[in-house]
PyMOL CGO cylinders between C-alpha atoms (Angstrom):
from pymol import cmd
from pymol.cgo import CYLINDER

trace = [
    CYLINDER, 26.28, 13.49, -4.24, 23.89, 11.79, -1.82, 0.3, 1, 1, 1, 1, 1, 1,
    CYLINDER, 23.89, 11.79, -1.82, 22.35, 8.34, -2.26, 0.3, 1, 1, 1, 1, 1, 1,
    CYLINDER, 22.35, 8.34, -2.26, 19.31, 7.02, -0.41, 0.3, 1, 1, 1, 1, 1, 1,
    CYLINDER, 19.31, 7.02, -0.41, 18.75, 3.28, -0.12, 0.3, 1, 1, 1, 1, 1, 1,
    CYLINDER, 18.75, 3.28, -0.12, 15.42, 1.66, 0.67, 0.3, 1, 1, 1, 1, 1, 1,
    CYLINDER, 15.42, 1.66, 0.67, 14.37, -1.76, 1.86, 0.3, 1, 1, 1, 1, 1, 1,
    CYLINDER, 14.37, -1.76, 1.86, 11.55, -3.36, -0.15, 0.3, 1, 1, 1, 1, 1, 1,
    CYLINDER, 11.55, -3.36, -0.15, 9.16, -5.63, 1.76, 0.3, 1, 1, 1, 1, 1, 1,
    CYLINDER, 9.16, -5.63, 1.76, 6.23, -7.78, 0.59, 0.3, 1, 1, 1, 1, 1, 1,
    CYLINDER, 6.23, -7.78, 0.59, 4.26, -7.59, 3.85, 0.3, 1, 1, 1, 1, 1, 1,
    CYLINDER, 4.26, -7.59, 3.85, 4.64, -5.68, 7.08, 0.3, 1, 1, 1, 1, 1, 1,
    CYLINDER, 4.64, -5.68, 7.08, 2.98, -6.43, 10.42, 0.3, 1, 1, 1, 1, 1, 1,
    CYLINDER, 2.98, -6.43, 10.42, 4.63, -3.75, 12.55, 0.3, 1, 1, 1, 1, 1, 1,
    CYLINDER, 4.63, -3.75, 12.55, 5.43, -0.74, 10.38, 0.3, 1, 1, 1, 1, 1, 1,
    CYLINDER, 5.43, -0.74, 10.38, 7.03, 1.41, 13.12, 0.3, 1, 1, 1, 1, 1, 1,
    CYLINDER, 7.03, 1.41, 13.12, 9.22, -1.55, 14.16, 0.3, 1, 1, 1, 1, 1, 1,
    CYLINDER, 9.22, -1.55, 14.16, 10.21, -2.30, 10.57, 0.3, 1, 1, 1, 1, 1, 1,
    CYLINDER, 10.21, -2.30, 10.57, 11.19, 1.34, 10.00, 0.3, 1, 1, 1, 1, 1, 1,
    CYLINDER, 11.19, 1.34, 10.00, 13.23, 1.33, 13.20, 0.3, 1, 1, 1, 1, 1, 1,
    CYLINDER, 13.23, 1.33, 13.20, 15.02, -1.90, 12.22, 0.3, 1, 1, 1, 1, 1, 1,
    CYLINDER, 15.02, -1.90, 12.22, 15.62, -0.70, 8.65, 0.3, 1, 1, 1, 1, 1, 1,
    CYLINDER, 15.62, -0.70, 8.65, 17.05, 2.66, 9.65, 0.3, 1, 1, 1, 1, 1, 1,
    CYLINDER, 17.05, 2.66, 9.65, 19.28, 1.06, 12.28, 0.3, 1, 1, 1, 1, 1, 1,
    CYLINDER, 19.28, 1.06, 12.28, 20.66, -1.17, 9.50, 0.3, 1, 1, 1, 1, 1, 1,
    CYLINDER, 20.66, -1.17, 9.50, 21.48, 1.86, 7.34, 0.3, 1, 1, 1, 1, 1, 1,
    CYLINDER, 21.48, 1.86, 7.34, 18.40, 2.02, 5.09, 0.3, 1, 1, 1, 1, 1, 1,
    CYLINDER, 18.40, 2.02, 5.09, 16.85, 5.45, 4.55, 0.3, 1, 1, 1, 1, 1, 1,
    CYLINDER, 16.85, 5.45, 4.55, 13.28, 4.28, 3.90, 0.3, 1, 1, 1, 1, 1, 1,
    CYLINDER, 13.28, 4.28, 3.90, 11.09, 1.23, 3.36, 0.3, 1, 1, 1, 1, 1, 1,
    CYLINDER, 11.09, 1.23, 3.36, 8.97, 0.31, 0.34, 0.3, 1, 1, 1, 1, 1, 1,
    CYLINDER, 8.97, 0.31, 0.34, 5.76, -1.39, 1.48, 0.3, 1, 1, 1, 1, 1, 1,
    CYLINDER, 5.76, -1.39, 1.48, 2.49, -2.34, -0.18, 0.3, 1, 1, 1, 1, 1, 1,
    CYLINDER, 2.49, -2.34, -0.18, -0.20, 0.28, 0.27, 0.3, 1, 1, 1, 1, 1, 1,
    CYLINDER, -0.20, 0.28, 0.27, -2.75, -2.50, 0.73, 0.3, 1, 1, 1, 1, 1, 1,
    CYLINDER, -2.75, -2.50, 0.73, -2.14, -5.83, 2.45, 0.3, 1, 1, 1, 1, 1, 1,
    CYLINDER, -2.14, -5.83, 2.45, -3.18, -8.74, 0.18, 0.3, 1, 1, 1, 1, 1, 1,
    CYLINDER, -3.18, -8.74, 0.18, -5.72, -9.77, 2.84, 0.3, 1, 1, 1, 1, 1, 1,
    CYLINDER, -5.72, -9.77, 2.84, -7.62, -6.55, 2.16, 0.3, 1, 1, 1, 1, 1, 1,
    CYLINDER, -7.62, -6.55, 2.16, -7.63, -6.91, -1.61, 0.3, 1, 1, 1, 1, 1, 1,
    CYLINDER, -7.63, -6.91, -1.61, -10.95, -6.00, -3.12, 0.3, 1, 1, 1, 1, 1, 1,
    CYLINDER, -10.95, -6.00, -3.12, -12.04, -8.63, -5.60, 0.3, 1, 1, 1, 1, 1, 1,
    CYLINDER, -12.04, -8.63, -5.60, -14.72, -8.69, -8.24, 0.3, 1, 1, 1, 1, 1, 1,
    CYLINDER, -14.72, -8.69, -8.24, -17.45, -10.53, -6.35, 0.3, 1, 1, 1, 1, 1, 1,
    CYLINDER, -17.45, -10.53, -6.35, -20.51, -8.77, -4.99, 0.3, 1, 1, 1, 1, 1, 1,
    CYLINDER, -20.51, -8.77, -4.99, -19.43, -9.70, -1.45, 0.3, 1, 1, 1, 1, 1, 1,
    CYLINDER, -19.43, -9.70, -1.45, -16.05, -8.05, -1.96, 0.3, 1, 1, 1, 1, 1, 1,
    CYLINDER, -16.05, -8.05, -1.96, -17.71, -4.88, -3.19, 0.3, 1, 1, 1, 1, 1, 1,
    CYLINDER, -17.71, -4.88, -3.19, -19.85, -4.68, -0.08, 0.3, 1, 1, 1, 1, 1, 1,
    CYLINDER, -19.85, -4.68, -0.08, -17.00, -5.17, 2.39, 0.3, 1, 1, 1, 1, 1, 1,
    CYLINDER, -17.00, -5.17, 2.39, -16.86, -2.62, 5.15, 0.3, 1, 1, 1, 1, 1, 1,
    CYLINDER, -16.86, -2.62, 5.15, -13.50, -3.58, 6.61, 0.3, 1, 1, 1, 1, 1, 1,
    CYLINDER, -13.50, -3.58, 6.61, -10.59, -1.17, 6.23, 0.3, 1, 1, 1, 1, 1, 1,
    CYLINDER, -10.59, -1.17, 6.23, -8.54, -1.00, 3.05, 0.3, 1, 1, 1, 1, 1, 1,
    CYLINDER, -8.54, -1.00, 3.05, -5.26, -1.17, 4.96, 0.3, 1, 1, 1, 1, 1, 1,
    CYLINDER, -5.26, -1.17, 4.96, -3.51, -0.20, 8.20, 0.3, 1, 1, 1, 1, 1, 1,
    CYLINDER, -3.51, -0.20, 8.20, -4.45, 2.96, 10.04, 0.3, 1, 1, 1, 1, 1, 1,
    CYLINDER, -4.45, 2.96, 10.04, -2.68, 6.16, 9.08, 0.3, 1, 1, 1, 1, 1, 1,
    CYLINDER, -2.68, 6.16, 9.08, -2.21, 6.75, 12.80, 0.3, 1, 1, 1, 1, 1, 1,
    CYLINDER, -2.21, 6.75, 12.80, 0.49, 4.07, 13.16, 0.3, 1, 1, 1, 1, 1, 1,
    CYLINDER, 0.49, 4.07, 13.16, 3.01, 6.76, 12.11, 0.3, 1, 1, 1, 1, 1, 1,
    CYLINDER, 3.01, 6.76, 12.11, 3.27, 10.51, 12.36, 0.3, 1, 1, 1, 1, 1, 1,
    CYLINDER, 3.27, 10.51, 12.36, 2.78, 12.57, 9.21, 0.3, 1, 1, 1, 1, 1, 1,
    CYLINDER, 2.78, 12.57, 9.21, 6.51, 13.24, 9.17, 0.3, 1, 1, 1, 1, 1, 1,
    CYLINDER, 6.51, 13.24, 9.17, 7.36, 9.52, 9.40, 0.3, 1, 1, 1, 1, 1, 1,
    CYLINDER, 7.36, 9.52, 9.40, 4.99, 8.64, 6.55, 0.3, 1, 1, 1, 1, 1, 1,
    CYLINDER, 4.99, 8.64, 6.55, 6.58, 11.22, 4.27, 0.3, 1, 1, 1, 1, 1, 1,
    CYLINDER, 6.58, 11.22, 4.27, 10.17, 10.53, 5.35, 0.3, 1, 1, 1, 1, 1, 1,
    CYLINDER, 10.17, 10.53, 5.35, 10.37, 6.75, 5.73, 0.3, 1, 1, 1, 1, 1, 1,
    CYLINDER, 10.37, 6.75, 5.73, 7.65, 5.15, 3.61, 0.3, 1, 1, 1, 1, 1, 1,
    CYLINDER, 7.65, 5.15, 3.61, 7.34, 4.60, -0.14, 0.3, 1, 1, 1, 1, 1, 1,
    CYLINDER, 7.34, 4.60, -0.14, 3.96, 3.07, -0.90, 0.3, 1, 1, 1, 1, 1, 1,
    CYLINDER, 3.96, 3.07, -0.90, 3.78, 0.34, -3.52, 0.3, 1, 1, 1, 1, 1, 1,
    CYLINDER, 3.78, 0.34, -3.52, 0.59, -0.12, -5.55, 0.3, 1, 1, 1, 1, 1, 1,
    CYLINDER, 0.59, -0.12, -5.55, -0.94, -3.59, -5.88, 0.3, 1, 1, 1, 1, 1, 1,
    CYLINDER, -0.94, -3.59, -5.88, 0.03, -5.43, -9.02, 0.3, 1, 1, 1, 1, 1, 1,
    CYLINDER, 0.03, -5.43, -9.02, -3.14, -7.47, -9.38, 0.3, 1, 1, 1, 1, 1, 1,
    CYLINDER, -3.14, -7.47, -9.38, -5.58, -4.96, -10.96, 0.3, 1, 1, 1, 1, 1, 1,
    CYLINDER, -5.58, -4.96, -10.96, -5.92, -5.82, -14.64, 0.3, 1, 1, 1, 1, 1, 1,
    CYLINDER, -5.92, -5.82, -14.64, -6.79, -2.47, -16.16, 0.3, 1, 1, 1, 1, 1, 1,
    CYLINDER, -6.79, -2.47, -16.16, -6.59, -3.97, -19.66, 0.3, 1, 1, 1, 1, 1, 1,
    CYLINDER, -6.59, -3.97, -19.66, -9.05, -6.81, -19.01, 0.3, 1, 1, 1, 1, 1, 1,
    CYLINDER, -9.05, -6.81, -19.01, -11.40, -7.61, -21.87, 0.3, 1, 1, 1, 1, 1, 1,
    CYLINDER, -11.40, -7.61, -21.87, -14.09, -8.24, -19.27, 0.3, 1, 1, 1, 1, 1, 1,
    CYLINDER, -14.09, -8.24, -19.27, -15.72, -4.87, -18.62, 0.3, 1, 1, 1, 1, 1, 1,
    CYLINDER, -15.72, -4.87, -18.62, -16.76, -5.69, -15.05, 0.3, 1, 1, 1, 1, 1, 1,
    CYLINDER, -16.76, -5.69, -15.05, -13.24, -6.87, -14.13, 0.3, 1, 1, 1, 1, 1, 1,
    CYLINDER, -13.24, -6.87, -14.13, -11.68, -3.82, -15.79, 0.3, 1, 1, 1, 1, 1, 1,
    CYLINDER, -11.68, -3.82, -15.79, -13.99, -1.40, -13.95, 0.3, 1, 1, 1, 1, 1, 1,
    CYLINDER, -13.99, -1.40, -13.95, -13.37, -3.20, -10.65, 0.3, 1, 1, 1, 1, 1, 1,
    CYLINDER, -13.37, -3.20, -10.65, -9.61, -2.98, -11.23, 0.3, 1, 1, 1, 1, 1, 1,
    CYLINDER, -9.61, -2.98, -11.23, -9.94, 0.72, -12.01, 0.3, 1, 1, 1, 1, 1, 1,
    CYLINDER, -9.94, 0.72, -12.01, -11.94, 1.30, -8.82, 0.3, 1, 1, 1, 1, 1, 1,
    CYLINDER, -11.94, 1.30, -8.82, -9.34, -0.59, -6.77, 0.3, 1, 1, 1, 1, 1, 1,
    CYLINDER, -9.34, -0.59, -6.77, -6.50, 1.43, -8.27, 0.3, 1, 1, 1, 1, 1, 1,
    CYLINDER, -6.50, 1.43, -8.27, -8.34, 4.69, -7.59, 0.3, 1, 1, 1, 1, 1, 1,
    CYLINDER, -8.34, 4.69, -7.59, -8.91, 3.59, -3.98, 0.3, 1, 1, 1, 1, 1, 1,
    CYLINDER, -8.91, 3.59, -3.98, -5.20, 2.88, -3.50, 0.3, 1, 1, 1, 1, 1, 1,
    CYLINDER, -5.20, 2.88, -3.50, -4.20, 6.18, -5.12, 0.3, 1, 1, 1, 1, 1, 1,
    CYLINDER, -4.20, 6.18, -5.12, -6.58, 8.08, -2.80, 0.3, 1, 1, 1, 1, 1, 1,
    CYLINDER, -6.58, 8.08, -2.80, -4.96, 6.35, 0.18, 0.3, 1, 1, 1, 1, 1, 1,
    CYLINDER, -4.96, 6.35, 0.18, -1.47, 7.18, -1.10, 0.3, 1, 1, 1, 1, 1, 1,
    CYLINDER, -1.47, 7.18, -1.10, -2.49, 10.81, -1.49, 0.3, 1, 1, 1, 1, 1, 1,
    CYLINDER, -2.49, 10.81, -1.49, -3.86, 10.84, 2.04, 0.3, 1, 1, 1, 1, 1, 1,
    CYLINDER, -3.86, 10.84, 2.04, -0.78, 9.47, 3.75, 0.3, 1, 1, 1, 1, 1, 1,
]
cmd.load_cgo(trace, "trace")
């Protein structure tokens, strides 16, 4: 029987470096947020019109490294059960955006 062990991190500045450090310490993969909290899309009109990237570039790692060493973690802030329709729809849109990114990488 084989067991894989991952290292869970809240934020990551240098993903290739973190993977290198983690694997050298015996971890098989890292669990990292798909979206850095700085890039969180809020409910304000300004947030909806933001043109900055959702998260780090997919080019920081090879396709093989993404699929071998990274487990993406969805944001925990979207309140999909909000009684406020606008907040609920915004949360749904944010979740869909993160899921599209996860599918891409």
